[in-house]
All heavy atoms as an XYZ file, in Angstrom:
789
protein
N       9.702      7.916      4.685
C       8.861      7.758      5.826
C       9.139      6.405      6.460
O       9.257      5.403      5.785
C       7.384      7.785      5.416
C       6.405      7.998      6.567
S       4.696      8.245      6.089
C       4.787      9.727      5.152
N       9.366      6.374      7.761
C       9.754      5.156      8.488
C       8.514      4.394      8.976
O       7.682      4.970      9.614
C      10.661      5.509      9.628
C      11.107      4.318     10.459
C      11.878      4.644     11.673
O      12.186      5.803     11.872
O      12.151      3.694     12.405
N       8.419      3.156      8.724
C       7.324      2.302      9.211
C       7.750      1.883     10.595
O       8.703      1.189     10.811
C       7.121      1.048      8.243
C       6.884      1.524      6.872
C       6.008      0.184      8.857
C       5.644      2.384      6.667
N       6.923      2.295     11.604
C       7.239      1.995     13.002
C       6.479      0.823     13.620
O       6.892      0.222     14.575
C       6.943      3.235     13.806
C       7.766      4.452     13.420
C       7.432      5.677     14.226
C       8.251      6.845     13.734
N       7.861      8.062     14.464
N       5.229      0.601     13.022
C       4.375     -0.507     13.641
C       3.544     -1.083     12.536
O       3.472     -0.560     11.421
C       3.548      0.076     14.744
C       2.484      1.079     14.265
C       1.629      1.580     15.385
C       0.485      2.439     14.864
N      -0.446      2.765     15.915
N       2.838     -2.140     12.833
C       1.913     -2.783     11.878
C       0.623     -1.927     11.780
O       0.110     -1.434     12.786
C       1.603     -4.158     12.329
O       2.754     -4.987     12.402
C       0.600     -4.851     11.410
N       0.192     -1.809     10.569
C      -1.086     -1.028     10.350
C      -1.810     -1.660      9.183
O      -1.273     -2.236      8.338
C      -0.779      0.472     10.098
N      -3.139     -1.459      9.237
C      -4.079     -2.059      8.202
C      -5.024     -0.913      7.717
O      -5.471     -0.095      8.477
C      -4.916     -3.196      8.835
C      -3.996     -4.306      9.332
C      -5.886     -3.681      7.849
C      -4.776     -5.396     10.112
N      -5.264     -1.011      6.460
C      -6.306     -0.129      5.833
C      -7.102     -0.978      4.783
O      -6.526     -1.805      4.169
C      -5.670      1.071      5.143
N      -8.341     -0.715      4.713
C      -9.219     -1.376      3.727
C     -10.040     -2.487      4.306
O     -10.104     -2.615      5.568
N     -10.702     -3.245      3.483
C     -11.586     -4.296      3.903
C     -11.546     -5.437      2.914
O     -10.875     -5.383      1.858
C     -13.024     -3.796      4.043
O     -13.578     -3.531      2.734
N     -12.266     -6.479      3.231
C     -12.379     -7.681      2.337
C     -13.655     -7.654      1.506
O     -14.046     -8.650      0.995
C     -12.161     -8.945      3.082
C     -10.867     -9.080      3.824
C     -10.862    -10.363      4.722
C      -9.735     -9.163      2.863
N     -14.246     -6.525      1.444
C     -15.499     -6.334      0.641
C     -15.171     -6.375     -0.881
O     -14.035     -6.074     -1.271
C     -16.194     -5.025      0.933
C     -16.681     -4.951      2.359
C     -17.791     -5.863      2.692
O     -18.681     -6.120      1.843
O     -17.787     -6.482      3.757
N     -16.127     -6.726     -1.686
C     -15.933     -6.682     -3.116
C     -15.499     -5.333     -3.630
O     -16.014     -4.306     -3.110
C     -17.261     -7.102     -3.794
O     -17.110     -7.104     -5.199
N     -14.573     -5.288     -4.515
C     -14.054     -4.052     -5.102
C     -13.161     -3.244     -4.129
O     -12.991     -2.049     -4.353
C     -15.135     -3.131     -5.662
O     -15.905     -3.816     -6.649
N     -12.694     -3.907     -3.099
C     -11.782     -3.231     -2.149
C     -10.469     -4.056     -2.005
O     -10.340     -5.096     -2.605
C     -12.457     -3.106     -0.783
C     -11.881     -1.994      0.055
O     -10.896     -1.377     -0.296
O     -12.418     -1.719      1.178
N      -9.560     -3.534     -1.245
C      -8.305     -4.206     -0.959
C      -7.944     -3.943      0.499
O      -8.215     -2.862      1.051
C      -7.171     -3.766     -1.883
C      -5.956     -4.581     -1.779
C      -6.935     -2.297     -1.753
C      -4.940     -4.395     -2.847
N      -7.398     -5.012      1.139
C      -6.950     -4.749      2.527
C      -5.399     -4.826      2.519
O      -4.812     -5.783      2.113
C      -7.432     -5.824      3.483
C      -7.027     -5.557      4.909
S      -7.855     -6.456      6.187
C      -7.729     -8.158      5.683
N      -4.833     -3.705      2.870
C      -3.368     -3.529      2.894
C      -2.857     -3.589      4.342
O      -3.357     -2.873      5.229
C      -2.910     -2.152      2.327
C      -3.397     -2.016      0.880
C      -1.422     -2.001      2.463
C      -2.650     -2.811     -0.137
N      -1.988     -4.551      4.614
C      -1.348     -4.593      5.939
C       0.167     -4.303      5.692
O       0.818     -4.936      4.862
C      -1.475     -6.071      6.543
O      -2.857     -6.358      6.584
C      -0.827     -6.118      7.914
N       0.603     -3.392      6.482
C       2.090     -2.989      6.275
C       2.822     -3.193      7.619
O       2.305     -2.856      8.693
C       2.258     -1.533      5.733
C       3.641     -1.226      5.384
C       1.620     -0.544      6.712
C       3.783      0.004      4.495
N       3.956     -3.777      7.503
C       4.791     -4.067      8.686
C       6.163     -3.459      8.463
O       6.601     -3.301      7.324
C       4.953     -5.602      8.888
C       3.686     -6.318      9.158
O       3.082     -6.103     10.164
N       3.245     -7.109      8.181
N       6.911     -3.160      9.551
C       8.288     -2.702      9.393
C       9.087     -3.752      8.650
O       8.889     -4.971      8.882
C       8.799     -2.599     10.881
C       7.565     -2.393     11.660
C       6.487     -3.209     10.967
N       9.920     -3.356      7.802
C      10.784     -4.271      7.004
C      11.932     -4.841      7.820
O      12.467     -4.133      8.655
N      12.300     -6.064      7.562
C      13.382     -6.656      8.250
C      14.713     -6.303      7.603
O      15.786     -6.454      8.224
C      13.244     -8.213      8.265
O      13.112     -8.715      6.939
N      14.696     -5.809      6.411
C      15.909     -5.313      5.752
C      15.550     -4.137      4.883
O      14.387     -3.705      4.867
C      16.560     -6.447      4.914
C      15.535     -7.098      3.948
O      14.541     -6.549      3.591
N      15.871     -8.351      3.601
N      16.457     -3.531      4.226
C      16.210     -2.272      3.501
C      15.608     -2.511      2.121
O      16.156     -1.980      1.086
C      17.571     -1.433      3.395
C      17.952     -0.912      4.689
C      16.961      0.085      5.286
O      16.350     -0.222      6.293
N      16.820      1.201      4.680
N      14.473     -3.163      2.056
C      13.803     -3.282      0.761
C      12.280     -3.378      1.073
O      11.848     -3.463      2.181
C      14.288     -4.440     -0.056
C      13.977     -5.805      0.581
O      13.472     -5.897      1.664
N      14.366     -6.816     -0.162
N      11.565     -3.394     -0.073
C      10.075     -3.500      0.073
C       9.729     -4.869     -0.498
O      10.059     -5.276     -1.618
C       9.415     -2.446     -0.842
C       9.678     -1.045     -0.132
C       7.913     -2.671     -0.905
C       9.266      0.059     -1.020
N       8.949     -5.631      0.295
C       8.438     -6.910     -0.133
C       6.898     -6.902     -0.148
O       6.290     -6.319      0.783
C       8.981     -8.068      0.717
O       8.387     -8.007      1.997
N       6.330     -7.409     -1.209
C       4.869     -7.313     -1.357
C       4.358     -8.777     -1.551
O       4.799     -9.478     -2.539
C       4.467     -6.486     -2.561
C       4.966     -5.050     -2.356
C       2.936     -6.532     -2.741
C       4.797     -4.139     -3.559
N       3.455     -9.194     -0.720
C       2.827    -10.550     -0.876
C       1.330    -10.162     -1.260
O       0.634     -9.446     -0.548
C       2.812    -11.307      0.454
C       2.024    -12.552      0.332
N       2.387    -13.666     -0.384
C       0.776    -12.798      0.859
C       1.469    -14.582     -0.300
N       0.443    -14.054      0.441
N       0.937    -10.722     -2.398
C      -0.440    -10.362     -2.871
C      -1.265    -11.649     -2.979
O      -0.849    -12.673     -3.554
C      -0.282     -9.760     -4.315
C      -1.608     -9.475     -5.047
C      -2.416     -8.425     -4.317
C      -1.240     -8.992     -6.480
N      -2.523    -11.526     -2.455
C      -3.526    -12.552     -2.670
C      -4.693    -11.830     -3.323
O      -5.325    -11.012     -2.714
C      -3.944    -13.112     -1.310
C      -5.029    -14.163     -1.353
O      -5.288    -14.663     -2.471
O      -5.697    -14.406     -0.346
N      -4.967    -12.220     -4.591
C      -5.989    -11.502     -5.328
C      -6.825    -12.452     -6.156
O      -6.295    -13.385     -6.709
C      -5.305    -10.485     -6.264
O      -6.310     -9.871     -7.108
N      -8.109    -12.110     -6.252
C      -9.011    -12.873     -7.083
C      -8.742    -12.670     -8.598
O      -9.142    -13.458     -9.381
C     -10.505    -12.587     -6.786
O     -10.668    -11.130     -6.954
C     -10.888    -12.920     -5.359
N      -8.050    -11.589     -8.932
C      -7.724    -11.277    -10.262
C      -6.232    -11.205    -10.489
O      -5.720    -10.455    -11.290
C      -8.402     -9.928    -10.680
C      -9.887    -10.074    -10.738
C      -7.966     -8.781     -9.790
N      -5.461    -11.958     -9.783
C      -3.965    -11.928     -9.814
C      -3.377    -12.203    -11.160
O      -2.466    -11.597    -11.597
C      -3.367    -12.823     -8.767
C      -1.866    -12.627     -8.662
C      -1.244    -13.223     -7.454
O      -1.989    -13.815     -6.661
O      -0.015    -13.073     -7.294
N      -4.009    -13.183    -11.862
C      -3.462    -13.554    -13.224
C      -3.571    -12.405    -14.179
O      -2.698    -12.205    -15.028
C      -4.118    -14.791    -13.691
C      -3.751    -16.067    -13.030
C      -4.305    -17.279    -13.585
C      -3.838    -18.490    -12.799
N      -4.270    -19.794    -13.455
N      -4.695    -11.690    -14.113
C      -4.916    -10.595    -15.087
C      -4.239     -9.298    -14.600
O      -3.674     -8.595    -15.432
C      -6.431    -10.268    -15.167
C      -7.182    -11.390    -15.777
C      -7.806    -12.330    -14.703
O      -7.350    -12.348    -13.583
N      -8.794    -13.090    -15.187
N      -4.206     -9.005    -13.271
C      -3.841     -7.652    -12.853
C      -2.781     -7.664    -11.723
O      -2.434     -6.565    -11.170
C      -5.085     -6.875    -12.364
C      -6.131     -6.713    -13.433
C      -7.313     -7.399    -13.347
C      -5.850     -5.890    -14.507
C      -8.260     -7.271    -14.292
C      -6.880     -5.709    -15.489
C      -8.056     -6.409    -15.384
N      -2.246     -8.810    -11.358
C      -1.293     -8.899    -10.251
C      -0.120     -8.026    -10.409
O       0.358     -7.299     -9.507
N       0.453     -7.940    -11.598
C       1.610     -7.137    -11.870
C       1.286     -5.629    -11.629
O       2.025     -4.888    -11.046
C       2.118     -7.344    -13.253
C       3.345     -6.585    -13.574
C       4.053     -6.978    -14.872
N       3.240     -7.794    -15.762
C       3.107     -7.600    -17.038
N       3.733     -6.618    -17.654
N       2.313     -8.307    -17.798
N       0.113     -5.217    -12.139
C      -0.309     -3.810    -11.954
C      -0.637     -3.439    -10.499
O      -0.234     -2.370    -10.054
C      -1.515     -3.503    -12.797
C      -2.039     -2.120    -12.716
C      -1.061     -1.073    -13.164
N      -1.635      0.251    -12.943
C      -0.938      1.385    -12.982
N       0.397      1.319    -13.178
N      -1.482      2.495    -12.786
N      -1.164     -4.364     -9.757
C      -1.500     -4.138     -8.344
C      -0.183     -3.839     -7.595
O      -0.087     -2.960     -6.868
C      -2.320     -5.256     -7.785
C      -3.687     -5.357     -8.391
C      -2.427     -5.127     -6.247
C      -4.482     -6.611     -8.083
N       0.781     -4.775     -7.810
C       2.083     -4.628     -7.174
C       2.791     -3.329     -7.573
O       3.399     -2.674     -6.748
C       3.017     -5.793     -7.551
C       2.655     -7.093     -6.845
C       3.565     -8.225     -7.207
N       3.212     -9.488     -6.553
C       2.339    -10.361     -7.111
N       1.818    -10.086     -8.261
N       2.034    -11.439     -6.435
N       2.648     -2.989     -8.816
C       3.229     -1.734     -9.316
C       2.681     -0.507     -8.619
O       3.353      0.440     -8.219
C       3.020     -1.611    -10.830
C       3.615     -0.414    -11.472
C       3.313     -0.272    -12.967
O       2.848     -1.321    -13.583
O       3.606      0.758    -13.514
N       1.364     -0.501     -8.488
C       0.623      0.653     -7.822
C       1.090      0.765     -6.310
O       1.433      1.842     -5.863
C      -0.888      0.523     -7.925
C      -1.568      1.581     -7.060
C      -1.328      0.672     -9.394
N       1.182     -0.365     -5.655
C       1.606     -0.398     -4.288
C       3.019      0.133     -4.173
O       3.328      0.960     -3.348
C       1.447     -1.731     -3.614
C      -0.053     -2.126     -3.536
C       2.072     -1.865     -2.247
C      -0.324     -3.611     -3.160
N       3.935     -0.384     -5.002
C       5.311     -0.044     -4.958
C       5.545      1.434     -5.294
O       6.337      2.141     -4.623
C       6.123     -0.925     -5.845
C       7.632     -0.774     -5.642
C       8.430     -1.781     -6.392
O       7.869     -2.750     -6.923
O       9.685     -1.682     -6.382
N       4.909      1.902     -6.313
C       5.055      3.315     -6.669
C       4.521      4.254     -5.572
O       5.115      5.292     -5.333
C       4.385      3.599     -7.997
C       5.115      3.161     -9.191
C       4.502      3.617    -10.470
C       5.368      3.225    -11.673
N       4.755      3.702    -12.911
N       3.415      3.902     -4.966
C       2.855      4.666     -3.878
C       3.815      4.733     -2.704
O       4.066      5.773     -2.146
C       1.495      4.136     -3.460
O       0.586      4.094     -4.610
C       0.821      4.969     -2.423
N       4.442      3.555     -2.316
C       5.406      3.507     -1.289
C       6.611      4.373     -1.607
O       7.052      5.161     -0.742
C       5.855      2.114     -1.034
C       4.745      1.159     -0.456
C       5.281     -0.246     -0.389
C       4.298      1.613      0.945
N       7.055      4.311     -2.859
C       8.193      5.146     -3.269
C       7.876      6.641     -3.175
O       8.674      7.416     -2.783
C       8.656      4.753     -4.701
C       9.332      3.435     -4.745
O       9.901      2.959     -3.733
N       9.266      2.780     -5.916
N       6.624      7.001     -3.609
C       6.231      8.413     -3.633
C       6.160      8.913     -2.153
O       6.329     10.099     -1.892
C       4.854      8.593     -4.290
C       4.928      8.499     -5.787
O       6.026      8.488     -6.371
N       3.821      8.296     -6.373
N       5.869      8.013     -1.186
C       5.827      8.436      0.223
C       7.146      8.338      0.902
O       7.296      8.666      2.082
C       4.851      7.475      0.958
C       3.379      7.641      0.533
C       2.491      6.551      1.120
C       2.842      9.068      0.965
N       8.132      7.853      0.207
C       9.496      7.800      0.780
C       9.779      6.554      1.648
O      10.652      6.528      2.448
N       9.021      5.541      1.495
C       9.124      4.271      2.251
C      10.147      3.447      1.510
O      10.052      3.157      0.330
C       7.809      3.530      2.329
C       8.004      2.189      3.028
C       6.744      4.348      3.065
N      11.254      3.049      2.231
C      12.323      2.256      1.645
C      12.386      0.875      2.219
O      13.050      0.032      1.661
C      13.705      2.983      1.847
O      13.892      3.167      3.260
C      13.748      4.265      1.122
N      11.724      0.625      3.339
C      11.730     -0.680      4.052
C      10.411     -0.990      4.609
O       9.882     -0.298      5.403
C      12.805     -0.643      5.095
O      12.804     -1.903      5.786
N       9.768     -2.044      4.001
C       8.444     -2.487      4.539
C       8.115     -3.818      3.992
O       8.571     -4.223      2.927
C       7.352     -1.481      4.036
N       7.246     -4.490      4.746
C       6.635     -5.772      4.281
C       5.180     -5.532      4.188
O       4.492     -5.141      5.117
C       6.870     -6.842      5.292
C       8.414     -7.214      5.355
C       8.710     -8.326      6.382
O       7.742     -8.976      6.911
O       9.931     -8.567      6.636
N       4.659     -5.727      2.903
C       3.276     -5.439      2.637
C       2.528     -6.712      2.270
O       2.998     -7.503      1.475
C       3.153     -4.470      1.464
C       1.715     -4.164      1.064
C       3.930     -3.193      1.708
N       1.383     -6.881      2.901
C       0.455     -7.995      2.574
C      -0.785     -7.298      2.002
O      -1.437     -6.491      2.694
C       0.176     -8.834      3.764
C      -0.699    -10.015      3.416
C      -0.991    -10.967      4.581
O      -0.205    -10.947      5.483
O      -2.042    -11.624      4.537
N      -1.190     -7.682      0.840
C      -2.357     -7.139      0.145
C      -3.313     -8.265     -0.164
O      -2.940     -9.249     -0.868
C      -1.980     -6.383     -1.086
N      -4.577     -8.076      0.239
C      -5.654     -9.064     -0.049
C      -6.657     -8.269     -0.891
O      -7.372     -7.438     -0.352
C      -6.273     -9.690      1.191
C      -7.340    -10.671      0.760
C      -5.266    -10.317      2.068
N      -6.642     -8.566     -2.195
C      -7.446     -7.794     -3.099
C      -8.742     -8.528     -3.607
O      -8.710     -9.703     -3.788
C      -6.582     -7.548     -4.383
C      -7.350     -6.891     -5.499
O      -7.857     -5.757     -5.268
O      -7.474     -7.488     -6.605
N      -9.772     -7.736     -3.633
C     -11.057     -8.237     -4.148
C     -11.566     -7.504     -5.324
O     -12.699     -7.178     -5.481
C     -12.064     -8.163     -2.992
C     -11.759     -8.944     -1.775
C     -11.738    -10.473     -2.049
C     -11.434    -11.241     -0.760
N     -11.393    -12.658     -1.033
N     -10.610     -7.072     -6.177
C     -11.023     -6.376     -7.471
C     -10.971     -4.889     -7.376
O     -11.738     -4.209     -8.029
N     -10.113     -4.321     -6.502
C      -9.967     -2.894     -6.306
C      -9.435     -2.180     -7.533
O      -8.537     -2.736     -8.245
C      -9.149     -2.568     -5.079
N      -9.907     -0.959     -7.766
C      -9.299     -0.091     -8.815
C      -8.030      0.518     -8.293
O      -7.746      0.555     -7.126
C     -10.312      0.985     -9.167
C     -11.636      0.529     -9.734
C     -12.587      1.731     -9.877
C     -11.458     -0.159    -11.066
N      -7.235      1.025     -9.305
C      -5.946      1.616     -8.888
C      -6.080      2.729     -7.793
O      -5.259      2.789     -6.951
C      -5.259      2.191    -10.107
C      -4.687      1.215    -11.093
O      -4.845     -0.065    -10.767
O      -4.126      1.596    -12.112
N      -7.089      3.537     -7.986
C      -7.249      4.670     -6.984
C      -7.519      4.177     -5.586
O      -7.050      4.731     -4.662
C      -8.306      5.612     -7.432
S      -9.940      4.834     -7.768
N      -8.210      3.022     -5.495
C      -8.505      2.408     -4.203
C      -7.260      1.808     -3.595
O      -6.977      1.967     -2.436
C      -9.646      1.404     -4.344
O     -10.818      1.995     -4.888
C      -9.990      0.781     -2.952
N      -6.528      1.134     -4.471
C      -5.237      0.525     -3.990
C      -4.298      1.599     -3.491
O      -3.699      1.465     -2.436
C      -4.572     -0.283     -5.166
C      -5.461     -1.405     -5.615
C      -3.169     -0.741     -4.749
C      -5.074     -2.024     -6.927
N      -4.196      2.693     -4.233
C      -3.364      3.792     -3.797
C      -3.803      4.413     -2.518
O      -3.030      4.657     -1.574
C      -3.299      4.890     -4.901
C      -2.329      5.943     -4.637
C      -2.293      7.007     -5.773
O      -3.317      7.255     -6.398
N      -1.146      7.611     -5.962
N      -5.065      4.658     -2.362
C      -5.667      5.272     -1.146
C      -5.447      4.404      0.068
O      -5.046      4.869      1.117
C      -7.137      5.567     -1.321
N      -5.702      3.122     -0.057
C      -5.513      2.199      1.049
C      -4.065      2.077      1.464
O      -3.729      2.020      2.598
C      -5.976      0.790      0.711
C      -7.459      0.689      0.388
C      -8.347      1.239      1.440
N      -9.755      0.904      1.260
C     -10.729      1.504      1.767
N     -10.563      2.521      2.640
N     -12.049      1.154      1.502
N      -3.134      2.149      0.436
C      -1.698      2.129      0.755
C      -1.290      3.362      1.465
O      -0.529      3.292      2.502
C      -0.880      1.914     -0.537
O      -1.321      0.688     -1.221
C       0.577      1.785     -0.261
N      -1.742      4.516      1.036
C      -1.371      5.768      1.691
C      -1.839      5.766      3.145
O      -1.081      6.112      4.054
C      -1.994      6.955      0.942
C      -1.305      7.106     -0.395
C      -1.898      8.228      1.810
C      -2.049      8.134     -1.360
N      -3.035      5.328      3.377
C      -3.588      5.360      4.765
C      -2.804      4.401      5.690
O      -2.421      4.678      6.779
C      -5.116      5.020      4.819
C      -5.608      4.830      6.186
C      -5.891      6.158      4.122
N      -2.572      3.194      5.110
C      -1.763      2.151      5.869
C      -0.431      2.674      6.262
O       0.075      2.562      7.375
C      -1.718      0.886      5.076
N       0.264      3.338      5.299
C       1.616      3.855      5.546
C       1.599      4.966      6.629
O       2.365      4.941      7.554
C       2.216      4.410      4.251
C       3.435      5.263      4.607
C       2.620      3.265      3.353
N       0.623      5.877      6.537
C       0.592      6.957      7.541
C       0.231      6.379      8.920
O       0.727      6.875      9.975
C      -0.471      8.005      7.131
C       0.161      8.979      6.133
N       0.242      8.685      4.844
C       0.670     10.191      6.298
C       0.788      9.735      4.205
N       1.114     10.615      5.121
N      -0.628      5.384      9.021
C      -0.959      4.775     10.282
C       0.276      4.072     10.849
O       0.595      4.151     12.031
C      -2.068      3.738     10.147
C      -3.431      4.411      9.946
C      -4.511      3.375      9.718
N      -5.801      4.012      9.570
C      -6.915      3.354      9.165
N      -6.866      2.034      8.870
N      -8.037      4.022      9.030
N       0.984      3.349      9.995
C       2.201      2.575     10.410
C       3.369      3.527     10.799
O       4.157      3.169     11.653
C       2.613      1.601      9.290
N       3.391      4.665     10.219
C       4.474      5.614     10.524
C       4.032      6.523     11.687
O       4.858      7.382     12.091
C       4.771      6.472      9.290
N       2.860      6.341     12.176
C       2.297      7.142     13.257
C       2.323      8.620     12.928
O       2.555      9.488     13.789
C       3.070      6.899     14.570
C       2.919      5.420     15.046
C       3.653      5.137     16.299
O       4.707      5.728     16.596
O       3.198      4.203     17.041
N       1.977      8.898     11.660
C       1.747     10.307     11.214
C       0.347     10.654     11.464
O      -0.588     10.084     10.942
C       2.086     10.340      9.731
C       3.603     10.140      9.389
C       4.412     11.312      9.763
O       4.012     12.430      9.697
O       5.539     11.028     10.124
N       0.128     11.753     12.160
C      -1.190     12.221     12.557
C      -1.901     12.983     11.442
O      -3.069     13.062     11.353
C      -1.145     13.099     13.832
N      -1.078     13.633     10.525
C      -1.715     14.450      9.506
C      -1.145     14.056      8.170
O      -0.062     13.545      8.013
C      -1.475     15.889      9.840
O      -0.100     16.163      9.783
N      -1.935     14.407      7.123
C      -1.553     14.107      5.760
C      -1.215     15.444      5.108
O      -1.955     16.372      5.223
C      -2.710     13.420      4.986
C      -3.154     12.177      5.553
C      -4.345     12.071      6.256
C      -2.454     11.003      5.356
C      -4.748     10.891      6.854
C      -2.859      9.781      5.917
C      -4.023      9.723      6.570
O      -4.401      8.569      7.096
N      -0.115     15.473      4.315
C       0.214     16.654      3.537
C      -0.030     16.193      2.065
O       0.867     15.792      1.409
C       1.632     17.143      3.727
C       1.917     18.390      2.996
O       1.094     18.840      2.188
N       3.021     19.043      3.316
N      -1.320     16.343      1.621
C      -1.695     15.895      0.330
C      -0.959     16.554     -0.796
O      -0.813     15.963     -1.873
C      -3.227     16.044      0.153
C      -3.979     15.174      1.033
C      -4.654     15.567      2.176
C      -4.130     13.722      1.007
N      -5.145     14.436      2.796
C      -4.864     13.359      2.120
C      -3.652     12.816      0.087
C      -5.220     12.013      2.305
C      -4.000     11.399      0.342
C      -4.789     11.111      1.397
N      -0.435     17.703     -0.599
C       0.345     18.440     -1.563
C       1.603     17.708     -1.958
O       2.133     17.824     -3.018
C       0.614     19.854     -1.248
C      -0.704     20.654     -1.169
C      -0.385     22.127     -0.749
C      -1.695     22.924     -0.666
N      -1.467     24.260     -0.204
N       2.177     17.059     -0.965
C       3.470     16.329     -1.142
C       3.321     14.960     -1.779
O       4.256     14.382     -2.232
C       4.205     16.190      0.181
C       4.723     17.501      0.653
C       5.521     17.317      1.969
O       5.690     16.171      2.413
O       5.930     18.339      2.534
N       2.065     14.393     -1.776
C       1.816     13.081     -2.308
C       1.445     13.158     -3.741
O       0.519     13.860     -4.152
C       0.684     12.406     -1.527
C       1.059     12.268     -0.041
C       0.386     11.003     -2.115
C      -0.036     11.746      0.826
N       2.263     12.524     -4.635
C       2.008     12.591     -6.059
C       0.948     11.515     -6.353
O       1.251     10.409     -6.755
C       3.305     12.332     -6.763
C       3.186     12.605     -8.301
O       2.034     12.883     -8.757
O       4.193     12.419     -8.991
N      -0.348     11.965     -6.313
C      -1.461     11.045     -6.545
C      -1.594     10.587     -7.992
O      -2.151      9.585     -8.252
C      -2.730     11.688     -6.115
C      -2.836     12.053     -4.609
C      -4.106     12.762     -4.335
C      -2.707     10.742     -3.775
N      -1.110     11.382     -8.942
C      -1.300     11.060    -10.318
C      -0.174     10.357    -10.981
O      -0.276      9.923    -12.138
C      -1.592     12.388    -11.050
C      -2.691     13.142    -10.373
C      -2.574     14.292     -9.649
C      -4.029     12.750    -10.210
N      -3.759     14.630     -9.086
C      -4.672     13.756     -9.408
C      -4.808     11.699    -10.709
C      -6.034     13.707     -9.100
C      -6.124     11.669    -10.344
C      -6.749     12.638     -9.571
N       0.938     10.162    -10.347
C       2.108      9.538    -10.924
C       2.150      8.083    -10.513
O       3.171      7.602     -9.916
C       3.387     10.272    -10.497
C       4.602      9.701    -11.248
O       4.476      9.126    -12.270
N       5.776      9.990    -10.709
N       1.119      7.322    -10.780
C       1.112      5.914    -10.457
C       0.794      5.055    -11.611
O       0.315      5.259    -12.611
C       0.096      5.616     -9.341
C       0.004      4.109     -9.092
C       0.509      6.295     -8.113
């Protein structure tokens, strides 16, 4: 999936995460994370974001994530929504998204 524009999903409320995705300047994925629990869970948060992007077929993107203690399912959902908004995809094909392989 090609990222065409900047898009945001989520909020800065407790137990949520705000994902901002931008078109990548080169053919890789970069993730910048600001989290209140980064020392304990930073590696896992990045892993969930990266696997979700891979499952959606995103190969080039710049991601900024501001986490306030979100669970994996919330991280994944916010990433999916941000990608679809950034790719200007009007509909979701949930059958093609591997929700359980994260």
